[in-house]
MARGUVEX-936691 format. One line per field, with one value per atom (N, C-alpha, C): residue in one letter; x, y, z; atom name. Coordinates in nm, 2 decimals, padded with zeros to 4 digits. Example, Ala and Ser with C-alpha at 12.3 -4.5 7.8 and 13.67 -1.06 7.14 Angstrom:
kolpa [A,A,A,S,S,S]
east [01.32,01.23,01.32,01.28,01.37,01.29]
north [-00.57,-00.45,-00.33,-00.22,-00.11,00.00]
up [00.78,00.78,00.78,00.71,00.71,00.79]
midren [N,CA,C,N,CA,C]
This chain:
kolpa [X,X,X,X,X,X,X,X,X,X,X,X,X,X,X,X,X,X,X,X,X,X,X,X,X,X,X,X,X,X,X,X,X,X,X,X,X,X,X,X,X,X,X,X,X,X,X,X,X,X,X,X,X,X,X,X,X,X,X,X,X,X,X,X,X,X,X,X,X,X,X,X,X,X,X,X,X,X,X,X,X,X,X,X,X,X,X,X,X,X,X,X,X,X,X,X,X,X,X,X,X,X,X,X,X,X,X,X,X,X,X,X,X,X,X,X,X,X,X,X,X,X,X,X,X,X,X,X,X,X,X,X,X,X,X,X,X,X,X,X,X,X,X,X,X,X,X,X,X,X,X,X,X,X,X,X,X,X,X,X,X,X,X,X,X,X,X,X,X,X,X,X,X,X,X,X,X,X,X,X,X,X,X,X,X,X,X,X,X,X,X,X,X,X,X,X,X,X,X,X,X,X,X,X,X,X,X,X,X,X,X,X,X,X,X,X,X,X,X,X,X,X,X,X,X,X,X,X,X,X,X,X,X,X,X,X,X,X,X,X,X,X,X,X,X,X,X,X,X,X,X,X,X,X,X,X,X,X,X,X,X,X,X,X,X,X,X,X,X,X,X,X,X,X,X,X,X,X,X,X,X,X,X,X,X,X,X,X,X,X,X,X,X,X,X,X,X,X,X,X,X,X,X,X,X,X,X,X,X,X,X,X,X,X,X,X,X,X,X,X,X,X,X,X,X,X,X,X,X,X,X,X,X,X,X,X,X,X,X,X,X,X,X,X,X,X,X,X,X,X,X,X,X,X,X,X,X,X,X,X,X,X,X,X,X,X,X,X,X,X,X,X,X,X,X,X,X,X,X,X,X,X,X,X,X,X,X,X,X,X,X,X,X,X,X,X,X,X,X,X,X,X,X,X,X,X,X,X,X,X,X,X,X,X,X,X,X,X,X,X,X,X,X,X,X,X,X,X,X,X,X,X,X,X,X,X,X,X,X,X,X,X,X,X,X,X,X,X,X,X,X,X,X,X,X,X,X,X,X,X,X,X,X,X,X,X,X,X,X,X,X,X,X,X,X,X,X,X,X,X,X,X,X,X,X,X,X,X,X,X,X,X,X,X,X,X,X,X,X,X,X,X,X,X,X,X,X,X,X,X,X,X,X,X,X,X,X,X,X,X,X,X,X,X,X,X,X,X,X,X,X,X,X,X,X,X,X,X,X,X,X,X,X,X,X,X,X,X,X,X,X,X,X,X,X,X,X,X,X,X,X,X,X,X,X,X,X,X,X,X,X,X,X,X,X,X,X,X,X,X,X,X,X,X,X,X,X,X,X,X,X,X,X,X,X,X,X,X,X,X,X,X,X,X,X,X,X,X,X,X,X,X,X,X,X,X,X,X,X,X,X,X,X,X,X,X,X,X,X,X,X,X,X,X,X,X,X,X,X,X,X,X,X,X,X,X,X,X,X,X,X,X,X,X,X,X,X,X,X,X,X,X,X,X,X,X,X,X,X,X,X,X,X,X,X,X,X,X,X,X,X,X,X,X,X,X,X,X,X,X,X,X,X]
east [08.00,08.11,08.24,08.18,08.34,08.40,08.53,08.68,08.77,08.85,08.94,09.05,09.22,09.25,09.39,09.42,09.57,09.71,09.79,09.88,10.00,10.03,10.04,09.99,09.85,09.74,09.80,09.85,09.83,09.98,10.07,10.24,10.21,10.13,10.12,10.08,09.96,09.91,10.03,10.06,10.16,10.34,10.33,10.44,10.43,10.31,10.26,10.27,10.22,10.24,10.28,10.42,10.58,10.64,10.63,10.70,10.63,10.43,10.39,10.33,10.39,10.40,10.46,10.37,10.43,10.40,10.48,10.47,10.38,10.30,10.27,10.39,10.44,10.62,10.66,10.69,10.76,10.65,10.55,10.49,10.51,10.50,10.54,10.67,10.78,10.82,10.90,10.83,10.89,10.76,10.64,10.55,10.49,10.51,10.46,10.57,10.66,10.75,10.77,10.77,10.77,10.63,10.53,10.40,10.41,10.33,10.33,10.27,10.22,10.14,10.13,10.29,10.27,10.19,10.18,10.10,09.97,09.90,09.76,09.74,09.83,09.80,09.84,09.92,09.92,09.79,09.74,09.63,09.53,09.47,09.32,09.33,09.52,09.49,09.45,09.55,09.57,09.41,09.29,09.21,09.09,09.11,09.05,09.05,09.20,09.25,09.15,09.21,09.14,08.94,08.87,08.79,08.69,08.77,08.79,08.82,08.83,08.93,09.01,09.12,09.22,09.36,09.37,09.43,09.42,09.45,09.44,09.50,09.51,09.59,09.57,09.64,09.64,09.72,09.60,09.64,09.72,09.71,09.77,09.97,10.04,10.18,10.09,10.23,10.25,10.32,10.32,10.24,10.15,10.06,09.95,10.09,09.99,10.03,10.02,10.01,09.92,10.02,09.90,09.85,09.83,09.82,09.77,09.59,09.54,09.39,09.36,09.48,09.49,09.59,09.65,09.74,09.77,09.86,09.80,09.86,09.88,09.95,09.84,09.88,09.74,09.81,09.69,09.74,09.86,09.83,09.91,10.06,10.09,10.19,10.33,10.44,10.53,10.62,10.54,10.59,10.56,10.52,10.47,10.62,10.63,10.78,10.96,10.93,11.01,11.02,10.90,10.93,10.90,10.89,10.92,11.02,11.14,11.30,11.31,11.29,11.31,11.28,11.23,11.15,11.21,11.31,11.40,11.54,11.55,11.69,11.70,11.57,11.54,11.58,11.48,11.55,11.64,11.73,11.84,11.94,11.88,11.97,11.91,11.81,11.79,11.80,11.89,11.96,12.05,12.09,12.22,12.23,12.11,12.05,11.99,11.84,11.74,11.78,11.76,11.84,11.70,11.79,11.70,11.69,11.60,11.58,11.55,11.42,11.43,11.29,11.31,11.28,11.27,11.18,11.14,11.11,11.18,11.23,11.25,11.35,11.37,11.38,11.38,11.37,11.44,11.55,11.56,11.61,11.64,11.67,11.45,11.40,11.25,11.22,11.32,11.29,11.26,11.22,11.22,11.35,11.43,11.51,11.66,11.59,11.73,11.78,11.81,11.79,11.68,11.70,11.62,11.60,11.68,11.74,11.63,11.66,11.51,11.50,11.53,11.61,11.72,11.68,11.78,11.75,11.85,11.87,11.94,12.02,12.11,12.13,12.27,12.26,12.39,12.43,12.47,12.57,12.49,12.58,12.63,12.61,12.62,12.56,12.48,12.39,12.41,12.26,12.30,12.20,12.26,12.10,12.12,12.05,12.05,12.02,12.07,11.96,12.00,11.87,11.85,11.81,11.91,11.86,11.85,11.70,11.70,11.74,11.74,11.71,11.86,11.98,12.03,12.05,12.20,12.17,12.31,12.34,12.44,12.54,12.66,12.76,12.74,12.73,12.65,12.56,12.46,12.33,12.36,12.44,12.48,12.55,12.65,12.75,12.64,12.57,12.50,12.42,12.38,12.28,12.42,12.51,12.62,12.65,12.66,12.69,12.57,12.47,12.35,12.35,12.44,12.50,12.60,12.68,12.81,12.76,12.63,12.58,12.56,12.44,12.38,12.49,12.64,12.77,12.73,12.80,12.85,12.75,12.58,12.54,12.48,12.49,12.40,12.31,12.23,12.14,12.10,12.20,12.20,12.25,12.31,12.35,12.26,12.12,12.01,11.98,11.97,11.84,11.78,11.70,11.62,11.74,11.74,11.84,12.06,12.07,12.17,12.16,12.33,12.38,12.35,12.32,12.28,12.39,12.50,12.61,12.73,12.73,12.91,12.84,12.96,12.98,12.91,12.86,12.69,12.77,12.72,12.77,12.68,12.75,12.68,12.68,12.58,12.59,12.67,12.70,12.78,12.62,12.65,12.56,12.57,12.52,12.55,12.44,12.49,12.46,12.41,12.23,12.28,12.20,12.32,12.30,12.38,12.39,12.39,12.53,12.55,12.59,12.73,12.82,12.91,12.97,12.94,12.94,13.04,13.09,13.25,13.20,13.18,13.09,13.23,13.26,13.31,13.28,13.36,13.31,13.44,13.48,13.62,13.59,13.44,13.37,13.29,13.20,13.08,13.16,13.14,13.18,13.06,13.13,13.04,13.03,12.95,12.97,12.94,12.98,12.89,12.89,12.73,12.75,12.66,12.61,12.46,12.42,12.40,12.30,12.37,12.32,12.35,12.48,12.41,12.43,12.67,12.64,12.80,12.83,12.81,12.83,12.88,12.81,12.86,12.94,12.99,13.07,13.21,13.25,13.34,13.38,13.29,13.30,13.38,13.26,13.36,13.55,13.59,13.69,13.75,13.74,13.83,13.85,13.76,13.82,13.88,13.92,14.00,14.10,14.14,14.24,14.34,14.20,14.27,14.39,14.28,14.29,14.38,14.42,14.56,14.65,14.66,14.76,14.82,14.76,14.70,14.71,14.74,14.74,14.61,14.53,14.41,14.32,14.22,14.14,14.12,14.04,14.02,13.88,13.86,13.70,13.60,13.71,13.61,13.65,13.62,13.72,13.56,13.69,13.58,13.58,13.60,13.55,13.45,13.44,13.31,13.34,13.27,13.36,13.24,13.28,13.16,13.19,13.09,13.11,12.96,13.01,12.98,12.99,13.05,13.09,12.98]
north [-10.77,-10.65,-10.60,-10.49,-10.41,-10.35,-10.35,-10.26,-10.21,-10.15,-10.15,-10.21,-10.24,-10.27,-10.15,-10.10,-10.02,-10.07,-10.01,-10.10,-10.21,-10.20,-10.19,-10.39,-10.29,-10.48,-10.56,-10.51,-10.57,-10.63,-10.54,-10.61,-10.72,-10.77,-10.81,-10.95,-10.96,-11.09,-11.13,-11.00,-11.08,-11.19,-11.11,-11.09,-11.34,-11.29,-11.45,-11.55,-11.50,-11.57,-11.65,-11.54,-11.58,-11.65,-11.65,-11.68,-11.82,-11.83,-12.00,-11.97,-11.91,-11.93,-11.80,-11.67,-11.56,-11.56,-11.54,-11.54,-11.40,-11.36,-11.24,-11.15,-11.20,-11.12,-11.09,-11.15,-11.09,-11.02,-11.07,-10.89,-10.79,-10.73,-10.65,-10.60,-10.69,-10.58,-10.60,-10.70,-10.61,-10.50,-10.48,-10.43,-10.29,-10.29,-10.18,-10.17,-10.19,-10.18,-09.98,-09.91,-09.81,-09.73,-09.75,-09.76,-09.75,-09.66,-09.57,-09.77,-09.78,-10.00,-10.01,-10.10,-10.18,-10.32,-10.35,-10.50,-10.47,-10.36,-10.32,-10.34,-10.26,-10.24,-10.33,-10.43,-10.57,-10.57,-10.67,-10.75,-10.73,-10.57,-10.54,-10.55,-10.52,-10.55,-10.71,-10.74,-10.94,-10.98,-10.93,-10.94,-10.94,-10.80,-10.79,-10.82,-10.86,-10.98,-11.09,-11.11,-11.28,-11.28,-11.19,-11.21,-11.15,-11.11,-11.08,-11.20,-11.27,-11.42,-11.39,-11.29,-11.29,-11.37,-11.38,-11.51,-11.59,-11.71,-11.75,-11.78,-11.90,-11.86,-11.96,-11.98,-12.12,-12.07,-12.12,-12.05,-12.15,-12.30,-12.40,-12.35,-12.23,-12.16,-12.05,-12.05,-11.86,-11.81,-11.67,-11.64,-11.68,-11.60,-11.71,-11.69,-11.77,-11.81,-11.78,-11.69,-11.67,-11.74,-11.80,-11.87,-11.81,-11.82,-11.85,-11.87,-11.75,-11.86,-11.99,-12.03,-12.17,-12.19,-12.23,-12.31,-12.42,-12.52,-12.67,-12.76,-12.66,-12.65,-12.74,-12.78,-12.88,-12.74,-12.69,-12.63,-12.59,-12.77,-12.88,-12.93,-12.86,-12.97,-12.90,-12.94,-12.98,-12.87,-12.84,-12.81,-12.64,-12.62,-12.49,-12.44,-12.51,-12.49,-12.51,-12.55,-12.53,-12.43,-12.29,-12.17,-12.11,-12.17,-12.01,-11.99,-12.14,-12.17,-12.07,-12.07,-11.98,-11.86,-11.80,-11.64,-11.59,-11.68,-11.63,-11.64,-11.70,-11.65,-11.55,-11.53,-11.37,-11.26,-11.28,-11.17,-11.11,-11.22,-11.17,-11.17,-11.19,-11.13,-10.94,-10.93,-10.81,-10.68,-10.74,-10.67,-10.60,-10.66,-10.60,-10.53,-10.58,-10.55,-10.65,-10.54,-10.63,-10.67,-10.80,-10.84,-10.82,-10.89,-10.86,-11.02,-11.04,-11.12,-11.29,-11.27,-11.36,-11.48,-11.56,-11.66,-11.83,-11.77,-11.89,-12.07,-12.13,-12.27,-12.26,-12.23,-12.26,-12.34,-12.32,-12.51,-12.44,-12.42,-12.30,-12.49,-12.57,-12.68,-12.70,-12.68,-12.63,-12.84,-12.90,-13.10,-13.11,-13.23,-13.29,-13.37,-13.38,-13.47,-13.40,-13.22,-13.13,-13.05,-12.94,-12.92,-12.81,-12.84,-12.70,-12.64,-12.58,-12.47,-12.37,-12.40,-12.33,-12.17,-12.15,-11.96,-11.96,-11.89,-11.79,-11.60,-11.59,-11.43,-11.36,-11.22,-11.14,-11.07,-11.12,-11.03,-10.94,-10.77,-10.74,-10.72,-10.76,-10.73,-10.93,-11.02,-11.16,-11.29,-11.32,-11.45,-11.56,-11.62,-11.77,-11.85,-11.93,-12.01,-12.09,-12.06,-12.08,-12.25,-12.30,-12.48,-12.48,-12.47,-12.45,-12.61,-12.64,-12.79,-12.76,-12.81,-12.83,-12.99,-13.04,-13.18,-13.22,-13.33,-13.34,-13.49,-13.51,-13.57,-13.64,-13.75,-13.82,-13.74,-13.70,-13.69,-13.70,-13.84,-13.94,-13.79,-13.86,-13.70,-13.58,-13.52,-13.37,-13.42,-13.45,-13.45,-13.48,-13.55,-13.61,-13.49,-13.40,-13.26,-13.16,-13.15,-13.07,-13.16,-13.29,-13.36,-13.25,-13.24,-13.17,-13.10,-13.00,-12.85,-12.86,-12.99,-13.01,-13.02,-13.10,-13.17,-12.96,-12.94,-12.80,-12.71,-12.71,-12.56,-12.65,-12.81,-12.80,-12.85,-12.76,-12.76,-12.61,-12.59,-12.41,-12.32,-12.45,-12.38,-12.24,-12.27,-12.19,-11.98,-12.05,-11.88,-11.79,-11.90,-11.83,-11.79,-11.80,-11.77,-11.64,-11.59,-11.45,-11.29,-11.35,-11.27,-11.22,-11.30,-11.29,-11.16,-11.12,-10.94,-10.95,-10.88,-10.90,-10.74,-10.80,-10.74,-10.76,-10.89,-10.93,-11.11,-11.12,-11.28,-11.35,-11.50,-11.51,-11.57,-11.58,-11.62,-11.70,-11.83,-11.94,-11.90,-11.86,-11.84,-11.94,-11.81,-11.97,-12.05,-12.13,-12.20,-12.20,-12.17,-12.15,-12.24,-12.32,-12.45,-12.43,-12.30,-12.27,-12.39,-12.44,-12.59,-12.52,-12.60,-12.61,-12.72,-12.85,-12.92,-12.92,-12.91,-12.92,-13.03,-13.05,-13.12,-13.18,-13.27,-13.29,-13.32,-13.16,-13.19,-13.14,-13.11,-13.02,-13.06,-12.98,-12.95,-12.85,-12.89,-12.86,-12.72,-12.71,-12.66,-12.50,-12.51,-12.44,-12.39,-12.25,-12.23,-12.26,-12.34,-12.38,-12.29,-12.28,-12.21,-12.20,-12.31,-12.35,-12.26,-12.22,-12.12,-12.19,-12.17,-12.13,-12.06,-12.00,-11.81,-11.77,-11.66,-11.51,-11.43,-11.41,-11.38,-11.42,-11.50,-11.61,-11.54,-11.55,-11.51,-11.39,-11.29,-11.21,-11.10,-11.19,-11.11,-11.21,-11.35,-11.41,-11.32,-11.24,-11.18,-11.06,-10.99,-10.86,-10.94,-11.03,-11.03,-11.07,-11.16,-11.15,-10.97,-10.84,-10.69,-10.68,-10.72,-10.65,-10.66,-10.81,-10.90,-10.81,-10.82,-10.71,-10.56,-10.58,-10.41,-10.38,-10.49,-10.47,-10.53,-10.57,-10.52,-10.76,-10.76,-10.95,-11.06,-11.15,-11.25,-11.23,-11.22,-11.20,-11.30,-11.37,-11.46,-11.45,-11.59,-11.55,-11.61,-11.43,-11.47,-11.49,-11.57,-11.70,-11.80,-11.82,-11.95,-11.96,-12.05,-12.11,-11.95,-11.85,-11.74,-11.70,-11.73,-11.66,-11.61,-11.46,-11.34,-11.32,-11.30,-11.25,-11.15,-11.09,-10.92,-10.88,-10.91,-10.89,-10.74,-10.63,-10.52,-10.45]
up [-08.96,-08.94,-09.02,-09.01,-09.07,-08.98,-08.99,-08.89,-08.98,-08.95,-08.92,-08.86,-08.96,-08.85,-08.91,-08.78,-08.76,-08.86,-08.91,-08.94,-08.84,-08.72,-08.57,-08.58,-08.56,-08.61,-08.76,-08.87,-08.97,-08.93,-08.86,-08.89,-08.85,-08.70,-08.57,-08.63,-08.71,-08.79,-08.88,-08.96,-09.05,-08.99,-08.83,-08.80,-08.73,-08.66,-08.61,-08.72,-08.87,-08.95,-08.99,-09.01,-09.05,-08.89,-08.78,-08.71,-08.66,-08.71,-08.68,-08.49,-08.41,-08.29,-08.18,-08.14,-08.08,-07.90,-07.88,-07.68,-07.71,-07.58,-07.51,-07.51,-07.43,-07.35,-07.54,-07.62,-07.70,-07.77,-07.83,-07.88,-07.78,-07.67,-07.65,-07.62,-07.61,-07.66,-07.81,-07.90,-08.03,-08.12,-08.04,-08.07,-08.00,-07.84,-07.76,-07.62,-07.64,-07.54,-07.48,-07.61,-07.65,-07.56,-07.54,-07.48,-07.32,-07.27,-07.15,-07.04,-07.12,-07.04,-07.14,-07.20,-07.27,-07.26,-07.13,-07.06,-07.17,-07.11,-07.09,-07.23,-07.29,-07.44,-07.51,-07.55,-07.54,-07.57,-07.42,-07.43,-07.47,-07.53,-07.53,-07.67,-07.73,-07.89,-07.93,-07.86,-07.87,-07.83,-07.80,-07.74,-07.86,-07.89,-08.04,-08.15,-08.17,-08.27,-08.26,-08.13,-08.13,-08.19,-08.09,-08.05,-08.27,-08.35,-08.49,-08.57,-08.47,-08.57,-08.64,-08.61,-08.69,-08.63,-08.55,-08.46,-08.40,-08.37,-08.31,-08.15,-08.06,-07.93,-07.85,-07.76,-07.67,-07.54,-07.41,-07.29,-07.27,-07.30,-07.22,-07.21,-07.26,-07.20,-07.17,-07.02,-06.98,-07.03,-07.08,-07.12,-07.25,-07.26,-07.38,-07.54,-07.60,-07.73,-07.86,-07.92,-08.03,-08.19,-08.28,-08.34,-08.48,-08.61,-08.69,-08.73,-08.78,-08.79,-08.82,-08.96,-09.04,-08.98,-08.88,-08.83,-08.81,-08.91,-08.88,-08.75,-08.65,-08.49,-08.43,-08.36,-08.22,-08.15,-08.04,-07.92,-07.87,-07.82,-07.74,-07.74,-07.88,-07.98,-07.98,-07.95,-07.88,-08.02,-08.14,-08.24,-08.22,-08.08,-08.05,-07.99,-07.91,-07.87,-07.90,-08.04,-08.15,-08.21,-08.28,-08.26,-08.22,-08.07,-07.98,-07.98,-08.00,-08.00,-08.10,-08.22,-08.33,-08.35,-08.24,-08.21,-08.08,-07.98,-07.96,-07.97,-08.09,-08.15,-08.23,-08.31,-08.36,-08.31,-08.19,-08.08,-08.05,-07.97,-07.97,-08.10,-08.18,-08.32,-08.31,-08.27,-08.27,-08.20,-08.09,-07.97,-08.05,-08.18,-08.20,-08.35,-08.43,-08.54,-08.58,-08.67,-08.73,-08.83,-08.90,-08.97,-09.09,-09.20,-09.34,-09.39,-09.51,-09.57,-09.45,-09.35,-09.24,-09.29,-09.33,-09.34,-09.18,-09.17,-09.10,-09.14,-09.09,-09.15,-09.30,-09.34,-09.49,-09.60,-09.66,-09.76,-09.86,-09.86,-10.03,-10.11,-10.12,-10.19,-10.30,-10.18,-10.30,-10.29,-10.20,-10.18,-10.11,-10.02,-09.93,-09.94,-09.78,-09.78,-09.78,-09.83,-09.84,-09.69,-09.69,-09.61,-09.56,-09.44,-09.41,-09.28,-09.25,-09.21,-09.07,-08.98,-08.89,-08.95,-08.94,-08.93,-09.08,-09.15,-09.28,-09.22,-09.23,-09.22,-09.28,-09.31,-09.33,-09.23,-09.11,-09.01,-09.00,-09.02,-09.02,-09.16,-09.24,-09.41,-09.44,-09.35,-09.37,-09.41,-09.46,-09.44,-09.39,-09.31,-09.24,-09.24,-09.25,-09.19,-09.06,-08.98,-08.83,-08.82,-08.72,-08.74,-08.55,-08.49,-08.33,-08.26,-08.23,-08.16,-07.96,-07.99,-07.83,-07.80,-07.89,-07.82,-07.86,-07.71,-07.79,-07.93,-07.98,-08.14,-08.12,-08.12,-08.18,-08.32,-08.26,-08.37,-08.51,-08.55,-08.66,-08.72,-08.65,-08.70,-08.73,-08.63,-08.68,-08.80,-08.85,-08.91,-09.04,-09.05,-09.18,-09.21,-09.10,-09.17,-09.22,-09.17,-09.22,-09.33,-09.40,-09.48,-09.58,-09.55,-09.66,-09.67,-09.63,-09.66,-09.75,-09.69,-09.82,-09.96,-09.97,-10.09,-10.18,-10.11,-10.15,-10.16,-10.14,-10.12,-10.28,-10.32,-10.49,-10.55,-10.52,-10.65,-10.70,-10.81,-10.81,-10.81,-10.78,-10.73,-10.59,-10.51,-10.44,-10.47,-10.56,-10.63,-10.69,-10.72,-10.74,-10.62,-10.54,-10.41,-10.42,-10.41,-10.43,-10.30,-10.21,-10.14,-10.16,-10.28,-10.34,-10.38,-10.40,-10.35,-10.50,-10.58,-10.79,-10.80,-10.89,-10.98,-10.84,-10.78,-10.67,-10.69,-10.70,-10.66,-10.51,-10.57,-10.47,-10.38,-10.27,-10.11,-10.06,-10.02,-09.93,-09.82,-09.74,-09.58,-09.47,-09.38,-09.31,-09.22,-09.12,-09.06,-08.92,-08.91,-08.75,-08.64,-08.57,-08.50,-08.39,-08.27,-08.16,-08.09,-07.99,-07.92,-07.85,-07.69,-07.56,-07.52,-07.66,-07.72,-07.75,-07.79,-07.90,-07.93,-08.10,-08.17,-08.26,-08.25,-08.34,-08.47,-08.53,-08.68,-08.76,-08.86,-08.96,-09.04,-09.19,-09.37,-09.41,-09.44,-09.57,-09.69,-09.64,-09.75,-09.72,-09.59,-09.56,-09.39,-09.38,-09.23,-09.17,-09.03,-08.89,-08.79,-08.71,-08.59,-08.52,-08.37,-08.26,-08.15,-08.12,-07.96,-07.95,-07.83,-07.74,-07.75,-07.79,-07.79,-07.89,-07.91,-08.02,-07.97,-07.81,-07.79,-07.72,-07.70,-07.76,-07.86,-07.95,-08.08,-08.11,-08.06,-08.07,-07.99,-07.87,-07.76,-07.84,-07.92,-07.93,-08.09,-08.16,-08.26,-08.15,-08.03,-08.01,-07.95,-07.90,-07.87,-07.92,-08.11,-08.14,-08.22,-08.26,-08.27,-08.16,-08.07,-07.98,-07.98,-08.03,-08.04,-08.17,-08.26,-08.39,-08.36,-08.28,-08.25,-08.09,-08.07,-07.99,-08.04,-08.17,-08.29,-08.25,-08.16,-08.17,-08.29,-08.35,-08.45,-08.47,-08.59,-08.66,-08.65,-08.54,-08.60,-08.71,-08.83,-08.91,-08.89,-09.04,-09.03,-09.17,-09.21,-09.30,-09.38,-09.49,-09.47,-09.65,-09.72,-09.86,-09.88,-09.90,-09.98,-09.90,-09.78,-09.71,-09.63,-09.61,-09.51,-09.41,-09.30,-09.26,-09.16,-09.16,-09.11,-09.01,-08.85,-08.77,-08.67,-08.74,-08.66,-08.68]
midren [N,CA,C,N,CA,C,N,CA,C,N,CA,C,N,CA,C,N,CA,C,N,CA,C,N,CA,C,N,CA,C,N,CA,C,N,CA,C,N,CA,C,N,CA,C,N,CA,C,N,CA,C,N,CA,C,N,CA,C,N,CA,C,N,CA,C,N,CA,C,N,CA,C,N,CA,C,N,CA,C,N,CA,C,N,CA,C,N,CA,C,N,CA,C,N,CA,C,N,CA,C,N,CA,C,N,CA,C,N,CA,C,N,CA,C,N,CA,C,N,CA,C,N,CA,C,N,CA,C,N,CA,C,N,CA,C,N,CA,C,N,CA,C,N,CA,C,N,CA,C,N,CA,C,N,CA,C,N,CA,C,N,CA,C,N,CA,C,N,CA,C,N,CA,C,N,CA,C,N,CA,C,N,CA,C,N,CA,C,N,CA,C,N,CA,C,N,CA,C,N,CA,C,N,CA,C,N,CA,C,N,CA,C,N,CA,C,N,CA,C,N,CA,C,N,CA,C,N,CA,C,N,CA,C,N,CA,C,N,CA,C,N,CA,C,N,CA,C,N,CA,C,N,CA,C,N,CA,C,N,CA,C,N,CA,C,N,CA,C,N,CA,C,N,CA,C,N,CA,C,N,CA,C,N,CA,C,N,CA,C,N,CA,C,N,CA,C,N,CA,C,N,CA,C,N,CA,C,N,CA,C,N,CA,C,N,CA,C,N,CA,C,N,CA,C,N,CA,C,N,CA,C,N,CA,C,N,CA,C,N,CA,C,N,CA,C,N,CA,C,N,CA,C,N,CA,C,N,CA,C,N,CA,C,N,CA,C,N,CA,C,N,CA,C,N,CA,C,N,CA,C,N,CA,C,N,CA,C,N,CA,C,N,CA,C,N,CA,C,N,CA,C,N,CA,C,N,CA,C,N,CA,C,N,CA,C,N,CA,C,N,CA,C,N,CA,C,N,CA,C,N,CA,C,N,CA,C,N,CA,C,N,CA,C,N,CA,C,N,CA,C,N,CA,C,N,CA,C,N,CA,C,N,CA,C,N,CA,C,N,CA,C,N,CA,C,N,CA,C,N,CA,C,N,CA,C,N,CA,C,N,CA,C,N,CA,C,N,CA,C,N,CA,C,N,CA,C,N,CA,C,N,CA,C,N,CA,C,N,CA,C,N,CA,C,N,CA,C,N,CA,C,N,CA,C,N,CA,C,N,CA,C,N,CA,C,N,CA,C,N,CA,C,N,CA,C,N,CA,C,N,CA,C,N,CA,C,N,CA,C,N,CA,C,N,CA,C,N,CA,C,N,CA,C,N,CA,C,N,CA,C,N,CA,C,N,CA,C,N,CA,C,N,CA,C,N,CA,C,N,CA,C,N,CA,C,N,CA,C,N,CA,C,N,CA,C,N,CA,C,N,CA,C,N,CA,C,N,CA,C,N,CA,C,N,CA,C,N,CA,C,N,CA,C,N,CA,C,N,CA,C,N,CA,C,N,CA,C,N,CA,C,N,CA,C,N,CA,C,N,CA,C,N,CA,C,N,CA,C,N,CA,C,N,CA,C,N,CA,C,N,CA,C,N,CA,C,N,CA,C,N,CA,C,N,CA,C,N,CA,C,N,CA,C,N,CA,C,N,CA,C,N,CA,C,N,CA,C,N,CA,C,N,CA,C,N,CA,C,N,CA,C,N,CA,C,N,CA,C,N,CA,C,N,CA,C,N,CA,C,N,CA,C,N,CA,C,N,CA,C,N,CA,C,N,CA,C,N,CA,C,N,CA,C,N,CA,C,N,CA,C,N,CA,C,N,CA,C]
């Protein structure tokens, strides 16, 4: 059977492969919201792609969640909720600015046991590694995770990552912990940001910017040579 895919079809399939698990409502928001009947349009496209064998789906969630055809995730796996959490953070970021160089489950060290952030992206000109904590951990376990970032900081490998700016000094990404719990973790070498959501992050920088415009003492937006630009 021969068939032709539109560019939107290809973009949807690529997006599902990138994020591993994508719910229908997110697809509507990202690809169909400009249409007159976005829900019907999305349902029609996704049914067609599923019947063509180009995507998988699980209806154990509502709305339906779509998966890559070669997904190694069971359709009732808790891992699906993990990937949906990553997608939610990505969509929050997109409400402010579409990020660049997005990597889901980044493995910058290329080695097992190294840092494995849930998401990497360059957002408003600044690189971020994002850790999304759905479950509560001990402060010791979270500090051990931060220690891995510090170990990587003292290696030169990160300076050669493909997204580093050409002709300028390499930048070590800030680390965002998206968590409802505030952990007693710290680092003298990397910038840590703990927020419950990206919306909270943006509110913090919005408030800091207002303080600067009002002539109040400036809150530092840099640490160890790392600068963050969220304006």
